[in-house]
KEKOL-137097 format. One record per residue: z, y, x negated of N, C-alpha, C in turn; residue in three letters. Coordinates in steps of 0.001 Angstrom, whole numbers, plus 500000, padded with zeros to 6 digits. Layout:
// KEKOL-137097
ZYXZYXZYXALA
...
// end
This chain:
// KEKOL-137097
885133527439960262885994526791961236886824525671960598MET
886178524844959751886896523768959087888035524308958227LYS
887785525396957513888796525989956644889988526473957457LEU
889746527029958630890834527504959490891691526331959969ALA
891063525218960312891810524036960753892677523493959616LYS
892119523462958415892876522979957266894066523893957011ILE
893846525200957095894933526165956870896032525979957914ALA
895657525777959175896659525556960219897424524251959989LEU
896709523221959557897355521946959285898375522084958152LEU
897976522751957077898878522952955945900084523785956372VAL
899838524846957137900931525686957617901863524875958518LEU
901309524064959380902113523229960278902964522227959507GLY
902383521622958484903152520680957670904273521393956930LEU
904010522578956460905040523349955768906194523686956686GLY
905904524095957911906956524418958880907732523161959250ILE
907006522065959507907682520815959867908581520352958726ALA
908091520462957501908897520061956352910153520900956236GLY
910051522194956500911209523069956429912205522743957529THR
911708522435958709912592522168959843913400520895959636ALA
912793519896958995913489518624958849914245518499957526THR
913994519405956599914596519264955273916119519197955335ALA
916750519939956197918203519943956280918774518703956937GLY
917975517924957612918460516749958316918559515532957431TRP
917843515532956324917849514369955439918422514786954104PHE
919548514192953731920213514601952501919581513973951264SER
918874512843951423918301512170950277919331511357949511GLY
920559511327949988921608510571949313921572509113949754LYS
922047508256948868922061506820949151923414506408949727VAL
923482505247950382924778504732950846925713504534949646PRO
927012504510949880927956504384948764927907503043948041PRO
927316502027948682927165500708948052925705500278948166VAL
925157499831947059923802499307947010923802497936947684ASN
923196497847948844923153496589949599921708496256949951ALA
921432494977950123920081494561950502919839494840951991ASP
918692494432952493918340494702953893919302494049954882LYS
919983493002954449920973492338955302922346492985955185SER
922467493986954314923738494669954128924655494011953115GLY
924113493080952301924917492349951328924882493054949971VAL
926062493270949395926191493901948085925950492891946964ALA
925591493400945805925434492607944572924456491437944722LEU
923497491574945613922520490502945850923218489180946125HIS
924422489271946717925150488063947107926067487498946038GLY
926155488140944885927051487646943839928493488059944124TYR
929407487251943662930842487459943820931309488491942792ASP
931782489654943246932219490727942342933367490284941440ALA
934254489468941943935399489002941160934927488097940021VAL
933902487313940262933426486365939246932915487070937989SER
932417488278938110931959489004936926933095489208935929TYR
934282489463936454935420489771935595936301488568935280LEU
936248487538936110937202486445935941936590485072935690GLU
935292484941935806934644483657935527933837483797934230ALA
933325482694933759932526482736932528931176483396932754GLN
930717483415933988929438484030934340929485484402935818ALA
928681485372936231928651485733937653928211484541938496PRO
928803484441939681928496483329940578928083483870941935GLN
927171483164942572926748483518943926927888483234944898LYS
928108484180945793929129483992946808928568483282948032GLY
929436483112949025929078482400950248929472483241951469SER
928688483154952531929028483827953784930384483341954306GLN
930749482141953947932026481568954376933201482422953887GLN
933022483095952749934089483910952169933642485364952064PHE
933208485925953174932681487295953205933750488286953656ALA
933570489519953227934389490627953717933511491869953737THR
933984492893954408933248494152954473934061495232953793THR
933365496057952992934000497183952314932943498241952073TRP
933265499467952404932363500621952246930995500366952888LYS
931003499733954040929769499545954804928885498409954334GLY
929316497634953366928511496517952866929290495211953013ALA
928560494120953058929160492791953090929216492274951659THR
930383491801951279930615491264949942930889489768950084TRP
930225488961949279930363487507949340931147487000948134LEU
931920485945948353932773485399947306932664483884947272PHE
933040483306946123932966481858945973934178481156946564VAL
935240481919946835936460481307947361937272482323948158SER
938173481798948975939094482670949708939983483431948727ALA
940322482798947606941159483447946589940463484694946016GLU
939180484567945692938449485726945167938318486821946216ASN
938070486417947452937986487404948531939305488157948663ARG
940421487459948601941733488096948699941957489061947541THR
941620488658946342941760489543945180940969490833945406LYS
939741490689945882938895491856946111939469492753947200PHE
939884492172948307940369493005949417941661493731949069THR
942476493161948173943710493841947759943424495047946877LYS
942452494928945964942110496031945051940604496062944802THR
939820496471945794938362496436945628937862497281944456PRO
938504498401944191938058499261943094938177498565941738GLU
939062497590941620939224496860940358938046495923940092ALA
937342495515941140936280494533940993934883495065941332TYR
934794496042942185933495496554942609932757497181941422ALA
931447497047941393930690497642940296930757499173940353PRO
930637499770939202930640501219939120929361501767939765GLN
929449502991940239928315503703940842927699502936942003PHE
928576502289942789928155501617944007927266500416943798GLY
927170499943942562926294498810942292924844499202942098GLY
924586500484941908923237500942941564923089500868940047TYR
921881500943939570921600500873938141922329501990937395CYS
923173501611936434923966502588935688923081503540934879ALA
921983503046934344921072503923933592920438504939934526LYS
919985504499935690919364505427936644920354506508937063ALA
921581506117937372922592507096937790922871508074936649VAL
922837507603935408923068508494934267921953509520934118SER
920846509295934817919709510216934804919548510917936150GLU
920644510943936923920674511620938224919696511012939222ASN
919666509677939247918778508953940132919463507657940546ASN
918852506893941412919380505579941757918254504559941708THR
918631503314941452917674502208941448918441500928941745ALA
917725499941942237918314498637942509918672497974941183ASP
919266496817941242919732496126940041919295494676940019ILE
919340494131938831919278492681938636920740492280938459ASP
921299491466939328922727491148939227923117490442937921PRO
922124489978937157922425489328935884922254490285934693LEU
921858491511934951921767492548933906923026493394934028ALA
924102492909933446925404493561933619926158493636932299TYR
927162494476932277928057494574931122929421495016931633LYS
930462494417931069931832494828931365932249495778930246ILE
932638496995930609933076497994929638934443498491930083VAL
935423498310929240936799498722929560937253498183930914ASN
936928496925931180937350496273932411936592496692933655GLY
935478497408933490934675497846934642933282497248934555LYS
932730496952935736931425496318935848930325497364935992LEU
929332497279935109928150498143935155926923497250935262TYR
926005497632936133924790496861936356923570497709936023LEU
922475497043935705921233497747935425920065497104936144ASN
918972497826936182917760497406936885917254496059936379TYR
917216495900935063916810494644934453917296494632933005ASP
917023493554932290917508493408930914916913494455929982ALA
915665494819930200915010495834929352915704497191929515LYS
915955497579930751916646498847931026918074498788930493ILE
918708497637930598920070497494930104920129497763928599GLN
919147497282927855919131497509926403919052499004926095LYS
918296499752926878918213501209926686919569501833927008ILE
920173501413928118921486501930928527922523501657927444TRP
922459500487926836923440500093925829923340500897924532GLU
922269501640924324922129502442923108923128503598923056GLN
923630504013924217924636505089924261925509504894925496ASP
926288503832925494927109503518926664928070504656927016ILE
928848505187926080929784506264926459929074507495927031PRO
927970507875926426927217509035926922926607508780928286GLY
926056507588928463925452507233929756926520507193930854ARG
927671506626930550928746506561931549929209507971931904ILE
929385508821930907929823510201931158928821510942932038ALA
927542510789931755926517511438932584926527510879933998ASN
926612509553934119926604508928935441927811509371936268ALA
928968509470935646930163509925936373930001511358936865GLU
929262512152936128928991513535936538928027513574937733LYS
926987512741937700925960512774938742926327511995940002TYR
927069510899939864927316509985940979927868510657942237TRP
928829511565942155929369512148943396928315512837944271PRO
927261513348943665926224514034944446925046513139944821ASN
925065511900944391923971510989944696924209510124945937LEU
925465509996946353925731509069947458926409509769948636HIS
926264509149949775926918509592950992928403509252950908LEU
929219509993951581930655509677951599930857508341952310ALA
931773507514951800932000506205952434932656506342953801PRO
// end
């Protein structure tokens, strides 16, 4: 009797899994945001490219783009971003560039970053960044191949 119950339970889980599999794509939002919906852990995207170091933004200078809230240190930086967000937004939605290069996604440390050809790339942490840096062109090429299938359409 116990074996029959286990078999029914396993069969039921298999059917339930099949029924719901099509409803969940497993894709991530187009921008990596925290539970409050803030991108880059609150850092100013413009500051990565135009300041000496990344700076924390303020709610006072917030804007929304691709479903996430972006914070800036000034109205000037916010304006720059809103005019050309693709010029300042991190590549691969702000997810870890190494993870995306391996057909996966992961959160980032906003201070584990590198500017390559005028584009912002972030990594999970400094240790992962060092691995990513061993083959930047190859990692970027792989990530560009995988990224379109990893995220939901904006």
